[in-house]
matplotlib code that plots the C-alpha trace (Angstrom):
import matplotlib.pyplot as plt

x = [55.8, 59.0, 58.8, 59.9, 56.9, 54.3, 52.8, 49.9, 47.8, 44.7, 41.8, 39.1, 35.8, 32.8, 29.4, 27.8, 29.1, 30.7, 30.5, 32.9, 34.9, 36.7, 39.9, 42.0, 41.0, 43.4, 46.5, 45.1, 44.5, 47.9, 49.6, 47.3, 48.2, 51.8, 51.2, 53.9, 51.9, 50.2, 46.8, 44.1, 40.7, 37.7, 35.9, 32.1, 30.2, 28.4, 24.7]
y = [62.9, 61.6, 60.7, 57.1, 56.6, 57.6, 55.8, 55.5, 52.6, 52.6, 50.2, 49.9, 49.0, 47.9, 49.0, 49.7, 49.1, 45.7, 44.9, 47.8, 48.0, 44.8, 43.5, 44.7, 48.4, 49.2, 48.4, 50.5, 53.5, 53.0, 53.3, 56.1, 58.3, 57.0, 56.0, 53.9, 52.8, 49.5, 49.0, 46.5, 45.4, 44.5, 41.7, 42.1, 39.3, 36.9, 37.1]
z = [51.4, 49.9, 46.2, 46.9, 49.2, 46.7, 43.7, 41.4, 40.0, 37.7, 38.1, 35.5, 37.0, 34.9, 36.2, 32.8, 29.3, 30.0, 26.3, 25.6, 28.8, 28.1, 29.7, 26.8, 27.3, 30.2, 28.1, 25.2, 27.6, 29.2, 25.8, 24.6, 27.5, 27.9, 31.5, 33.1, 36.1, 36.9, 35.4, 36.5, 35.3, 37.5, 35.7, 35.8, 37.5, 35.1, 34.9]

ax = plt.figure().add_subplot(projection="3d")
ax.plot(x, y, z, "-o")
ax.set_aspect("equal")
plt.show()
C-alpha cells in the first residue's frame, strides 16, 4: 500500500477506570510517546 494511503489514529476507550482515564490523558500519552497522530477520547456514559 502506498505511504500516502495509510494512516494511524488512537482512540482511548473507557470501560473501567473512568476516574483515571480522563479526557486529558490522550494528550499526555501523545506527548509521552512523541506520537504525531490524531488522538480521540470516548467519554463514558453517565450513570
